N, C-alpha and C positions, 0 to 999 in steps of 0.2 A: 504494500499499499504506500503511495507517495503522498506528498503534502497536498496535491490537488484533490485527493479523495477525501481529506478531512471535512471540508464544508459539506460534502454529500452525506457524511455520516452524522453531522451535527444539526443540520437544518430541520429534519423531521422531528427528532427528540425536542428541539427548541420549541417548535410548534406544539407538540403534545404537552410539554412543561407549561406553556403559556395558557393553554385551555384548561389544564388540570388546576392551575392556580386561579384562573378566572372562575371556574366551577365552585371554588371554595369561598369566593368573595364577591357574591352578586352585588353587594351594596357598593363596593368599590368600582366594579365594572359599570354599574349604573351611573355613578356620579362622574367618574374620570373619562370613561370611554363613550357610553351610549348617549349621555347628555352633553358632552363637551367636545370630544375628538371626533366621533363618528358624524355628527351633523355637518362638520365642515368638509369631511371627506365625501359624504353621500351628496351633498349639494354640488360641490365643486365637479365631481365625476359626472352626475346626472345632467347638469347644465351644459357641461362641455360636450358630451355626446349628444345632448338634445338638439344641438344645431344640425345634426345629421338627420335627413329624412328617412333613413332606414335603420334597422337594428345593427349596430356595430358588434354586438354580441353574437348575432348569428353568423355574421361574416367570420369573426374570430374562431367560433366553434368549428365551422366548416373548414376554414384554413387549417386549424390545428388537426383535425381528423385526417385531412389529406396529407399533411406533412408527416403525421404519425405513420400512415400507410406507406408513404415514400421512404421514410427513414427505416422502417422495419423490413421492407423489401430489399433495401440497400444492404442492411446489416446481414440479412440472410445470404444474399449474393456474395458478400465478402467472406462470410463463414465458410461457405462451400468453395469459393475460389482460393482463399488462403488458408490452407489447412495448417500450415506451420504456426501461424499466429492466431489460431482459433480460440484458444483459451484466454489469450490476452485481450482479444477483441470482446469476447463475452464478459469479461471482468469489466472493461471499460464501458461496455453497454449498460451493465448492471449499475455501475456508479452514476452514469449519466441519467439513468431512469430514476435513481434514488435522489439525486441532486434536483431533478425537475420537480418530482413529487413533493420533496420537502419544501422547495421554493414556493410552489403553488399553495401548499397547505398553510405555510407561515403567512403569505400575502393574503390568502382567503380570510384568515382570522384577523389580520390587521385592518383589512379594508371593510369588513363587515361581520364575519363570523363570531366575533366576541359578543355580538348582540344575543346570541343563544344563551349567554350566561348572565344577562342582566336580571334585575329584579322582576318578578311577575307583573304583568299588566294590571292584574286586580289590585295590587298595592298602590300603583300610581293613580288608578281611578277611584280608589277607596271602596272597592266592592269586596264583600266577604264571601270567600269560597268555602262551602261546607257541603256535607253530604245531603242529598235531597230525596225525599220520598217520591214513590211512583205518582202519587196524587199531585205533588207539586208539579212534577215534570208534565203531567197531563194538563194542569191548569195552564202552564206555560204554552204548550201547544195550542190549546183552545184560544188563548189570548193572540197568539201569533197568526193563527188561521183567520181570526176576526179581522185583524189588521190587514192581512193580505187580501181578503175578499173585498174590503173597502178600497184599497189602494187599486185593485185590479179594475175597478170600474172607472178609474181616472186615466187609464192608458189605452192606447190604440191596439187593435188586433187585425190580423190579416184575413184573408178569405177562408182560411182553415180554422179560424177562431183562436189563433195563437197570438200572443202579445208580440208587437214589433215596435221598434223605436221610431216614433213619429218624426223626431228631429234628425234621424239618421245616425248611423254608427260612427261616423267621423267625429260627430259632436261629443260622443262619450270620451274620446281620447283628449279633447281639448278643454272639457268642463269638469272633469273628475276632481280636480283640486278644489273646486268650490265647497264640496262636502268636508274635505280635511280642514279647510280654512275655518268652517263653522266648528268642527270637532275640536279645533285647538283651544276653544274656550274651556273645554273640559280637560284637555291635555296639551299643553303648548308644543310639546315635541311634534305634534301632528301637523303643524303649521310649517311655514317657510316655502321657499321657491325651489322646486325640483324639476327636472326634465319630465316631459309628459310620457305616458306609456307608448310603446311602439308595437306595431303589428308585426308578427313573424311572417316571413314569405313562405316558409314551408310549414304553415299551420296545419296542413293535412296530416303531416307526419306526427305532429304534436297530438292530434286527435287519436291516431292509432296508438300512440303511447299513453293515451288516457291523461293528458296534461292539458290543463286550461291556461296556464301561464307560467313564466319562469322569471325570477329575479336574478340578474347576472352582476354579481358585486364588483367584478373587475371593470365594468363599464359604468355602473350605476343605473342600468336600464331595466325598467319594467317591461318584459316581453310578454305579448298577448297572443294566444291561439285565436286567430280571427275567424275561425269556422264555427265557433260556439254560437248557439242561438241568442237572439237579441235580449231576451229576458235575463240572461245570466252575464251579459257583457259588462254592464256597469259594476256588478259586485266583484267580478274577476279582475277588472282593471283597478278597483279599489283595493283588492286583496294584495296585488303586486306592488301597489303604490305604498301600502302599509309596510311591506318588507322594505321598500325604498327609504322609508323614514326610520329604519332602524329596529323594526319589530320582527324578529327572525322567526319566532315559534309559529307554526301553522295555525294552531287554534287561536292565538291572539290575533294574527292577521286576518283570519275569518271574521272575528268578532269586530275588529276595527273596520273591515270592509262594510259590515252590516251597520255599524255606528255612523261611518262617513256617508252611506247611502241614505240612511234614515234622516240625517240632518241636511242632505242636500235639497235645494229648492225644487228640483225637478221630480215630479211623481214617477217617471221612469226609473230614476235611481232608487227612489224610496220603495218602489215595488220589488226591484231586483234584490235589494238588500234583505227585505222581509222574506222573500222567497228563499233566499239562501239560509236564513235562520230557520224557516219552516222545514226545509229539507233536513237539517241537522237535528233539530229537536224531535221531529217525528220519527226519524230514523233511530234516534236514542230510545224513544218510547217503544218502538217496534222490537228492538232488541231486548229490552227489559220485560215488557209485558205486551205481547202481540195482540191479546184480546182487547186491551184498553186502546191500543192504536187503531184496531179495526172499528172501534166504537166511534172513531172520530171522522169516519169516511163521509158521513152525511153533512159534516161541517165545511167541507171543501166546496168553494163556489165552483160553478161550471168552468169559469175562465181559468181559475187556478188549477183546477183538475187537468184541463187540456194542456196547459203549459207544462205541468209535471209529467203528463204522459208523453208529451213531445220531447222532454228532456231525456227520458228513458229511451225512447225511440232513436234519439240522436246518438247516445252511446252504444246502443246495440249494434249498429252498423259498423263500429270500430273494434268490437270484441275480437280478441285473438292472441297469439303468442307475443306480439310486440308489447301489447298492453300489460301482460303478465310479467314480462321481463322488466319493463319500465317500473312496474309497481314494486318488484322486488328491489330494484336499485334504489328507488325513492324511500323505501322502507329501511333500507341499510344506511342510507344518507341520514335520515332523521334520527335513527338510533345512535349513530356515530356522533351526533350533535347533541346528546343528552336528552333526546325525546323519546323516552323509554317505550312509549306506546306505538312507535313507528308511524305507519300511515293512519292508525286509529287516533293519533293526536289531533287530526283535523276535527274529530267529533267532540273533543274537550272543550270546543267553543260553547257547548251547551252549558257548562258550569258557569261561564260568564254570563250567559243569557239568563240563567236562573238567579244569579246574584243581583243582576239589574232588576229583574222582575220583582224579587223580594224587596229590594230597596225602595221601589216605587210604591209597593203595598204598605210599608211600615210607616 
């Protein structure tokens, strides 16, 4: 091992040490990083890349994949051609891979990843998270469905009776920040100027992977799957913008998407946010008590029912091995970042909804 190999061996342990320390000191991470350092990084990156009319993240990912394929093929060719130096080349390849992995992991955490270790959102919002009875969960579902039915009457629908955005899909990408500006009255970190969300050119692939959006910390861009139906577009944009504002946990980003949509002046946003909440809350009730969930069927308005049926039909057309592989990768990624429930952490949004529901009743 030569001196050039030392950084390769130290970078990954340095990143792991950083996240280990962060996991033990959430109050320090919240004060020094999430509320002080990260907002500067996030705003600078997102505003810089925001001048581009396309997703720089998408270009970089495609470029990296092509480069990796070319590099791998070249490495294989050299190994076959130069048998005398095969082992030396394998060792060099290993250290190069270790160096790149360690560097990316360290930069990921410094640029955004440390937000996984900040204090819970419930602390910042003054919401008390505690176990809920099935009756409480059912009451929450009834409340959300009532709101959804009311808001559904205020939005437009197409010839199939499914909600569509009367102001157009492009308007969602330009006006989403309005909801966060209002939410900043409850939590100042939600305010500030960030780059707008970007449509992904290869959105069809994201659908096959079961992905509605991706926040890319290396460019500060909120990337959106532009094939998803209109009724879920505002909530999806706000979810990725919540990540952009430093809220890394999926359950918290979902709740903040609901909150930003609820406070948005546009009924299209309000309906999208409440529909997101309905989906998560009723799914939680269905897993806990299927009979109680079934008893709510009569509470769904016809418009809400059609939208939810359309949402299910949309995802059925993309079911397959790509989605399964993507789910496994996403599950591993979430668990690696201390979200022990993996993909199930998306459903922990319900705890925040319940806490808000209780607070309003007390």
